[in-house]
N, C-alpha and C positions, 0 to 999 in steps of 0.2 A: 715714462714722463711723470709718473705719480709717486716719485720717491718722497718719503716722509722726513720731515725735519727731526733733528735730534735734540736732546737735552731740553725738553719742554715739559712742564708739569701737566699731568693728565688728570682730568676730572675723574672722580670715583666712578668705577664701572657700573655701580648699581644705580647711579643717578640717571644717566642717559637722557639728558634734556634734548628737546628738539630745537634745531636751528632751521628756521624757514628761510629759503633762499628766494629773494626778490630779484629777478634778473630777466633780460630779454629771452624769449623762447625762440622766436624766429630771428633770422639774421638780416639786419638792415643793410642798405647800400654801403659799400666800403668794407664789408666783412665777408669772409669766405663762408660758403655753406657749411653749417655744422660748427661754426666757430664757438658760439656760446655753450653748446653742448660739451665741447672739449674743455672750455674754461671750467664748467661745472664738474666734469668727471676728473680732470687732472689737477685742478688747483683748489677749488672751493670744497668739494666733497672730502678730499684727503685732509685738508686743513681742519675741517670740522671733526672728522673721525679721530684725528690725532689727539685731540684734547677731550674726547669723550662725547661729542655731540652727534646726534643722528640728523644728517642733512636731509631736507625735504624740499622739493621744488614743486611748483604748481602742476606740471605735467605728470609728476609722480602720483598726485592726488587724482587727477582727471583720468588716469589709466584705470582706476578702481571704479569708474562710472559714478562717482559721487557728484553731487551738484556743486555748482560754482560757489555756493554759499560756504562750503567747507573750506575753500581756499581763503576766503575772507576770515573765517574763523581761525585758521592757522596763522594768518597775518597778525591777528589780535592776540591770540592766546599762546603762541609758541614762546618758550622761555627766552629765546634769542633769535635774532634775524640778521641776515647779511643782505645788503642791497647793492647790486652792481649798477653803477650809474653810467657805465660805458655806453656810448652812442646816444645818451640822454633820451631813452625810450619813454614816451608819455605814460604807458601803462605802469612802468616801473615807478615813475614819480608819483602816480596816483596811489599805488599800493604803499609806497613809502609814507605818503600823507596820512593814510589810514593808520599805519603803525605809529607814526609820531603823534597823531591826535590822542592816542591812548598812552602817550609818554612811555612807550616800551623801549628797552634797549635795542639798538640796531647798529651794526658795523657797516659803514659806507666803504665801498671799494670801487675802483675804476681802473681802466687800462691807462697806459702811459701816453696815449694819443688823445684822450678826452679831456677837455678843459674842465676846471672846476665850475660848478654851477653857482652863480652869484648868491642866490637866496639861501643856500645851505653851505657856503664855503667856510663858514665859521665852525662847522662840525668836522671832527677828525675823520680822515679816510686813509685806507691802505691802498697801495698801488701795485699793479702787476704788469708784466710785459705783454703787450698785445700779440707779439710775434709767437709766443708760446714755444720759444726755443727750449730745447732740452736743458741747456745749461742755466736757463733762467727760471724754469718751472719750480725747481727745488727751493730757490730763494723766495719765489712768490708764495709758495705754500708756507714757508717759515714766517714771512711777513704777515700773511692773513691769519695764520694760526695764532701768532703772538698777539696781534691786535684784537682778535676775537676773544681770547682769554682775558685780556686786560679790560676790555669793554664789559664782558660778562661779570667779572669780579667787582667792577665798580658800578654795577647797575643800580644800586640803592643810593649811592652818593653822587653819581655823575649826572650831568645834564644830558638827557637822552633826546631832547627835542627843544623847540622854542616855546612849548606850552608853558613851562614854569617861568621862562624869561619874560613872557608876555603877561604873566600874572593871571592867567585864566585857568579855569578848572579843566583837568584832563577829561577826555571822554571816558565813559564807563558803560558797561553792558548792564542795563537796569533790570531789577526784578520786575515781574509782571505787575506787582502791586505797588511799585514805586513810580513816581513821576520823574520824567527826564528833566534835568536842570536846564536852565536857559542857555548856559554856556555849551552844554553837550548838544542841545538842539542846533545851536549856531554852527558848531563844528560839523555835525552830521549833515546839516543842510548844505554847507559849503562843499563837503566831500561828494554829496550826491550830485550837486550842480557841476562840479569839476569832472566827475565821472561821465556825465552825459555829454559834456563838451568834448572830452577825449574820444568817446564813441563816435560822435558826429565827425570829428576830424579824421578818424581812422576810415570812416566810410567815404569821406570826400577825398582823402589823400592816403590810400592804403600803402603800407610798407611793401617794398619789393614789387611795386606795380609800375613798370616803366610806361612812359607816354607812348602813344601809338607809333611815333616816329622812330622809337628805339628798336623796333623789330618789324618784320614783314607782316602785312595784313594776312590773317589766317584764311585758308580756303574752307570750303564747306565740308570737306571730307574729314572723317574722324575715326580712330580705331575703336571708339566706344560710343554708345548711343545715349547713355545716361550716367549720372553720378549719384552716389548714395550719401545723403546728408543725415544729420542727427534726427530730423523729423520727417524724412521721406526721400523719395527719389525725384530728380529733375532730369528731364530729357532735353536733348538739343533743341533750342528755340524756346525753352521754358524760362520763366523769370526766377531770379534769386533775391532773397531778402536778408536784411540784418535788423533785428529788433523791430520787425514789422514794416521797415522802410525798404522800398525797392532799391536793390543794389545794381541790378542789370540783367541782361539776357544771356543765357549760356550759348556760346557760339562754337566752341571747339573743346575737345577733351583729349588730353595727352597724359602719358603715364605720370609725369611730374608736375603738371600744371593744367589749369583750364584757362580759356580765354572768354572774357565777358565783355559785352558792350554796355556801357553805363547809360543812364538816361540822356546824356549829352551826345551820345553816339561815339564816344571814344572807346578804343579797345584797351582792355585792362587784362594783364596776365596775373593769375593768382596761383602760387605754389600750393600743392595739395598738403604739404606738411607745415603750412604757416598757420598762425593764429587767426588770420583773416579768413582762411578757408574753413576753419573750425567754427567760425561765427555765422557762416552762411546757413540760410534756412529755406525750406521748400514752401512753407506756408506763411502767409503774411500776418499771423496773429499767434 
């Protein structure tokens, strides 16, 4: 599936700039399990490598046990970025907002079933087939690869975001001895507020968490008695937290998911390979 396009100018091997990939990590409703991992492995990564970029995704960084701040650093400092708007994932839009606040070049892509987002529909995007059929993958690699190179080559003369169009100063990482400009404070304050709103929404409406009526109520039996989280273990009947806020009580443990009752008493199923599960904490501070 990962055939490479032909007749494309390749960046010098010695440069090897990094292209950070902003895209969904877990799979929302309407997408098969592992869909976006396949998009990354069979379309985005080959397109980057074909013209000399090193593709880097958030979960590649987290596998090295580095802190989440390193992800934000890559969003800001990577020479190039690709943002997959498919499924209109709120985390993706938040990370895109960070990238655009610094007016850094980014290529927008989406699948052929996702509508363009009104607020950014004026910016160019490349499209790929959601079906990931073998006969369409090669063409999708070619389209993404070509658009990526054109965007990168025009990075100094092109409009990378709405920051210059609005006539405001782009965000910068200040030296310790320098004061942050009013424009930068405004942008960073907005991003911080937006990030908190997204987190609250994810806690209230987690992805891939069907309502109780979508599956049978779990019984009390379970093949395991506890789960291991980033800050400790939680046994059945114990409470789970996200950013210090109560998420729910652990009711059932299965190989692929856990079942939690939220404060309202609703049953929520959380996949163990989802970003939501990775956010769960055993200690409320």
